N, C-alpha and C positions, 0 to 999 in steps of 0.2 A: 504493499500499499504506500509506504514512504517512497518507494522508487517511482511509483506512478505519479504521486504529487510533485516529486522533484522534476520529473519530466514535463509535466504540465507547466510548472513554474518557469522552466527554461524556455518553453514554447511561447509563453506570454511575454517573457522579457525580450526575446528575439523579435517578436511581432511589434512590441513598443518601440524598439530601437529602429526597425525598418520604417515604422510610421514617421519617426523623427527625421531620418535620412530622406525619405521621400518628400517630406514637407520642405526640407532645406533645398532640395534639388528641384522642386516644382518651378514650372515656367510662370514667372510673374513680370509685370511691366515695371521698369526702373527709369529714373530720371538720369540721363548720362551727365558725366562730369562737365560743368561748364563754369567759366569764371564769372558769369553773370549771376548764376544761382548758388554757387559755392565759393567760399573764400579761397584764394590761391595762396594757401599757407605753405611754408617751407616743408613741412612734413608731408603735405600732399604732393608737392613737386618731387621731393626725394623718392616717395613711394612710386609715383608714375615712372620715374627714371629706372628704378629697380624692376618694374614690371615690363618695361620695354626691353630690358636686357634679357629677361626670362621669357619673352614672347607671350605676355599675358595681357589681357584687357581687363578693364575695370569700369563698372556702371555704378555711379553713386546711388544708393538705395533711397527712395523717397521717405522723408520723415526722420532720417537719421542725422545726428550731429557729430562733427569731428571732436575727438578728445585727444589727449596726449597719450600715445602708445607707450607702455612700459619699456624702459631701456636701462636696466641696472644689472647688478650681479646676480639677481634671481631670474628675471625674465627679460628678454629682448625681442621686441616686435617692431614692425615697421610703420603700422598704421592701426588706428582704433576708431570705433564709432560707438555711440549709444543712442537709445531712444529716450529723449527727455520725458521725464515724469513716469518712466517704467523701469522696472528692475531687469534691464536687458542690456548687454554690452558685447561687443565683438572686436577681437584682435586679429590682425592679419600678419603674416610673414611670407614673403616671397624670395626665392633665391634661384639665380641662374646656374645651370649645371653644365654650361657649355665649356668653360675653361676646365672644370674638373674632368669632363669627358675627354678632352683633348689630352690632358695630362695622363689619364688612364690608358688611352690608346697608345701613347708614346711609351708608357711603362711596359706594355706587352712585348715590345721589342728590345727591352732592356735586360741586361744580365743581372741587374740589381733586383731587390725585392719589388714585386708589382704592387700597385696601388689597388685599394678596394674599388669594386664597381660602383660609381656614383649613382647608378640607376636604382640601387637598393638602399641608399643612405637615408631616404625618407622615412623608412621604418624605425631605424635607430634613433633619428632625431625626434620623431613623435613619441616614442617610448620614453626618452629622457624627459620630454616636456610633461607627459602624463604623469610620470613619477614625481616630478617637481611639483605638479599641482596637487596631487593626492597624497604624497608621502609613502606610497606603497605600490604594489603591482596588482591590486584587486580590482581594477577597472574592467569595463565591459568592452571588448574589442570585436569589430567585425570587418570583414573585407568588403569594400564597396563593389556592388555588382557592375558587370560590363555595360548594361543600358544606362546606368547613372553616370559612369565614367565618360561615356560617349557624348553626353550633354556638355561636358566640360573639356572635351577633346583631350582627355587624360588616358594614360595607359594603365595606371595602377593607383590604388588608394585604400586607406584604412580610416575607420571612424572609432572614436573612443568615448564611451559614456562614463563621466567622471563624477564622483562625490569628492568635493574639494576639501583641502585643509582650510582651516579658519585663519586666512592671512590678510594683513593690510594691503599687501601688493594687489590681491584680487578683490579688494573692496569687501571682503567677508561674504562673497557670493557662496552659495551652497553647492551648485552643480554646473557642470560645463559639458559641452559637446565638442570634442576636438576632431577636426577633419583634416587629413592630409591627402594631396593629390600630386601625382608624379607624371610628367610627360618625359619619356625616355630621351636622353641625350640633350634635354632642353632645360628643364627647371622643375621646381616644386613650389606648391602652395600649402601653407598651413593657416587654418582658420580655427579660433577658439571662440565659442559662444557661451556666455555666462548668463545664469538665471537663479532665481530663488525658489521657483516653482516649475515643476514639470508637468504643468496642466495645459489646457487648450490655448491660453494666452501665449505660452512658450512656442507652441506650433505656429500660432499666428505671426509672431515676431520673427520666427525663423523664415517663414514665407516671405515677409517683407525684406529680409536681408538676403534671400537667396539670389543665386545668379550674379552675385557681384563680380566675381572673378571667373575667368575662364582662359584656357590656352588659345592662341591664335591658330587658324588652320595651318 
């Protein structure tokens, strides 16, 4: 009987996570970045430059406000947004893999020790971030299915449902969904969405923030 209950619980958890992922990846309309509607901050300019290097496009989600992204010894991200008046915040980090891939290719012909394949580095990076946010490895992880990856022109990806440490750096948020996407030989995207409630409002806010980033064709 305990085994059956455990199996049912696992099915329900899996279904809940897939609902979150599908909500994030749902196709919604966004307001594109424009200097008339959004301030041209140094943070945004730097973020756009990083995305250009990694072949990533960005659409500014309607209703969101730019905030300072964390950049300290604990957490380092490139851009951040929140929804004014609601407990919802999102952090972004993007990285070009082009130079790392070129170095890796060169190392294959070297007699010295070869470098690690950068196309798999996104998993180690996401794991390290998840541990930093939770303090352990008891988070819930799933591989993002191919049909969802295709919407973002990504080749691989993982999602992590996290129960957070009570930290001032994360403004004492209780939960987070971390998503990482990889386009081989090109770049990585990491997004962390913070909330205090995992109810319908969270799904709604995730929809409003969805489709912000995707790789170029």
